[in-house]
Every structure is written in C-alpha cells, then in structure tokens.
C-alpha positions as CSV (number, residue, x, y, z in Angstrom):
1,M,0.0,0.0,0.0
2,P,1.5,3.4,-1.0
3,V,2.2,6.1,1.5
4,R,1.7,9.8,0.9
5,H,4.2,12.5,1.5
6,P,3.1,16.2,1.5
7,F,4.9,18.6,-0.7
8,A,4.0,22.3,-0.1
9,L,4.3,24.5,-3.1
10,R,6.2,27.8,-2.7
11,W,5.9,31.2,-4.4
12,N,8.9,30.6,-6.6
13,D,7.6,27.3,-7.9
14,N,5.4,29.0,-10.5
15,D,7.1,29.7,-13.8
16,Q,6.4,32.5,-16.3
17,Y,3.3,30.6,-17.6
18,G,1.7,30.8,-14.1
19,H,1.9,27.1,-13.3
20,V,4.4,24.9,-11.4
21,N,7.6,24.4,-13.4
22,N,8.4,20.8,-14.4
23,T,11.6,20.7,-12.3
24,V,9.5,21.1,-9.1
25,Y,7.8,17.7,-9.8
26,Y,11.2,16.0,-9.8
27,Q,12.1,17.8,-6.5
28,A,8.9,16.6,-5.0
29,M,9.5,13.0,-6.0
30,D,13.2,13.1,-4.9
31,T,12.3,14.7,-1.5
32,A,9.5,12.2,-0.9
33,V,11.5,9.1,-1.6
34,N,14.6,10.2,0.3
35,T,12.6,11.4,3.3
36,W,10.7,8.1,3.4
37,M,14.0,6.1,3.2
38,I,15.6,8.2,6.0
39,R,12.6,8.2,8.3
40,E,11.1,4.8,7.7
41,A,13.9,2.6,6.4
42,G,17.0,3.9,8.2
43,L,19.0,5.3,5.2
44,D,22.0,7.4,6.4
45,P,22.8,9.7,3.5
46,S,26.4,10.1,4.7
47,G,26.7,6.3,5.5
48,E,28.6,3.5,3.7
49,V,25.7,2.8,1.2
50,R,24.1,5.4,-0.9
51,G,21.1,5.4,-3.3
52,Y,21.9,7.1,-6.6
53,C,19.2,8.0,-9.0
54,V,20.1,6.5,-12.3
55,A,16.8,7.1,-14.2
56,S,13.8,9.3,-13.8
57,S,10.8,10.3,-15.7
58,C,7.6,12.3,-15.3
59,E,4.4,12.5,-17.3
60,F,2.4,15.7,-16.8
61,R,-1.3,15.4,-16.8
62,S,-2.8,18.6,-15.3
63,P,-1.2,21.9,-14.4
64,V,-1.1,23.1,-10.8
65,S,-0.1,26.4,-9.3
66,Y,0.9,28.2,-6.1
67,P,-1.1,29.2,-4.0
68,D,-4.1,27.3,-5.2
69,D,-2.7,23.7,-4.8
70,D,-0.9,21.6,-2.3
71,L,0.6,18.4,-3.5
72,E,1.3,14.9,-2.2
73,V,3.6,12.4,-3.6
74,V,2.2,8.9,-3.4
75,I,5.2,6.6,-2.8
76,G,4.9,3.1,-4.2
77,V,7.3,0.6,-5.6
78,E,7.2,-0.7,-9.2
79,R,10.1,-3.1,-8.8
80,L,12.3,-4.2,-5.9
81,G,15.5,-5.6,-7.4
82,T,18.7,-7.0,-6.0
83,T,20.6,-3.7,-6.1
84,S,17.9,-1.2,-7.2
85,I,14.4,0.0,-6.5
86,T,12.2,1.6,-9.1
87,W,9.7,3.8,-7.4
88,D,6.2,4.5,-8.7
89,L,5.4,8.1,-7.8
90,P,2.0,9.6,-8.8
91,I,1.7,13.3,-7.7
92,V,-1.8,14.3,-6.6
93,R,-3.5,17.4,-5.2
94,A,-3.6,17.0,-1.4
95,G,-6.6,14.8,-0.4
96,T,-7.4,13.5,-3.9
97,D,-6.5,10.4,-5.9
98,G,-6.3,11.6,-9.5
99,P,-2.7,12.3,-10.5
100,V,-1.6,15.6,-11.8
101,A,1.7,13.9,-12.8
102,T,3.0,10.4,-12.8
103,G,6.7,9.9,-12.0
104,R,9.2,7.2,-11.7
105,F,12.7,7.1,-10.1
106,T,15.2,4.2,-10.1
107,H,17.8,4.2,-7.3
108,V,20.8,1.9,-7.5
109,F,22.5,1.4,-4.2
110,V,26.3,1.7,-4.2
111,D,29.2,1.4,-1.8
112,A,30.2,5.0,-0.9
113,T,33.9,4.2,-1.3
114,T,34.0,2.0,-4.4
115,Q,30.9,3.4,-6.1
116,R,30.1,-0.1,-7.1
117,P,26.5,-1.5,-6.8
118,V,25.6,-3.4,-3.6
119,P,22.4,-5.1,-2.5
120,V,19.6,-3.0,-1.3
121,P,20.3,-2.5,2.4
122,T,18.3,-4.9,4.6
123,S,16.5,-2.2,6.5
124,I,15.3,-0.5,3.3
125,R,14.3,-3.9,1.7
126,A,12.3,-4.8,4.8
127,A,10.6,-1.4,5.0
128,V,9.6,-1.6,1.3
129,E,8.3,-5.1,1.7
130,Q,6.3,-4.2,4.9
131,Q,5.0,-0.8,4.0
132,L,4.9,-0.5,0.2
133,A,4.0,-4.0,-1.0
134,P,6.1,-3.9,-4.3
135,S,4.5,-5.6,-7.2
136,A,7.8,-7.5,-8.1
137,A,10.4,-8.8,-5.8
C-alpha cells in the first residue's frame, strides 16, 4: 500500500506561464522518496551505502499552481530488485487520488567508497516489503 508525502508549493515554484515548473515535480519525488528512506527505512545519506538516482521520468497530466494547490507524492514501488528500486510516484492534489503527474525514479545502491553496486540495504528492503508492497520482488 503506497504512503503519501506532503509537498507544499512555494511562491517561486510557478514559472512565467503561471503554473508549477516541471523541475519542481522532480524535486517533490526526490524529496518524498529520500525522506521516506531516511525516516522509515534507516537510510543514512552520509553512510557507507548510498542510493543514486540512475533514471527518472515524469508525465504531466494537469497543471497546478501556487497558492491554489498543495501536493502529495504517493510513494509506491514498481520493482524491488537486488541492487535497485524503481519507485512508482504519482503526484496528486492533497486529499485527492487523480494524478496531476506520474513519475518514476530508479535508485541503485552503491558502496560509498568503491561506487560499485551493492544489495539494497536490509533495512530498506524490509521497510519496502512491509510498508509499500512492491509488485515485483
């Protein structure tokens, strides 16, 4: 079952067209996933294992703008692999279910010193399996 992470929009998130700039959606997804991994799964960003984003995408469905909208990132998992996680990240208006954007991030976990892939840390794997019910293991 996915969890929701609030993402408050700010004055400077609007672009010259009067809606939230596309880069803000990526910030929302990145912030949501990393906050969840730190708080719920024990990720230490300065630790021996790091999760690097190796791929990301976003499909925009409906414009939003500050101050009219507050957003939530719905954190789900598309695939839990040996050394990577592909996150399924719909972005919705707070309290709704219809996505204004649909995103995806793939993190590969690496040793901080060697920069070589390592297995998804046990604490992160367990938290994903318990809280996010990935569709593939």
